[in-house]
Structures are given as C-alpha cells and as structure tokens.
Steps between C-alpha positions, in 0.01 A plus 500: 500500500700547817451814693788747495658580836358814651746783589298576808602166659862620523380835637300321774811304604710816513233679714494203732877500540504878559216471752690229686813715505320801628328297771830358614669849502221654703493204741877487563614855407782618279774756575671676208801717581752686301720810503556775255815718495527808283857618447690731278871460439522227767350732758187359658228767506195298605452162647152351549421171668162352402293233671161384389280263699212331313267294718136488607372681805417174667855377464645824628287486810579134553879569496482829680628702205246781557637564848862504366399751235328722758818510712710575193273793396485643854879503523576157651554634856158425631 
C-alpha cells in the first residue's frame, strides 16, 4: 500500500510562502494609496485621499520614515 498524500503538506507550503511574503513586506515596506470621491448628481461632496504604509519599525528607522512622520504630524513647518 502506498501512503496517501497528506493535506497538511500543502498547508505547510502555503504557510512558508505567506511567511516569506510577510518577511519581505516588512523588510522593504509597502505603500498602498487610493482615493474615494462621493458625489451626487455629478457634484463632488467628499474627496478622501488614503495612504497606508506597512513596514517594520526597524525599516522605518533605517530610512528615516519616523522623522518624516513626526514632521507631518506637527505641521511640517518645524
């Protein structure tokens, strides 16, 4: 009798791939941006620009992102 393939083998491969992807994203960083406009009868009522930065703390410190964020929060003039 030959052993049947185990379903957990595929799950382990998927977890490894997901782990590698997450490691790469946190090491390099990812920026996701988009905009949403709410309008009625071709009149724009609300426009929102969204930006999301996903990275590790170590990467943000290495690239000085934390200092840029502090300046942005304080108003940019300082």
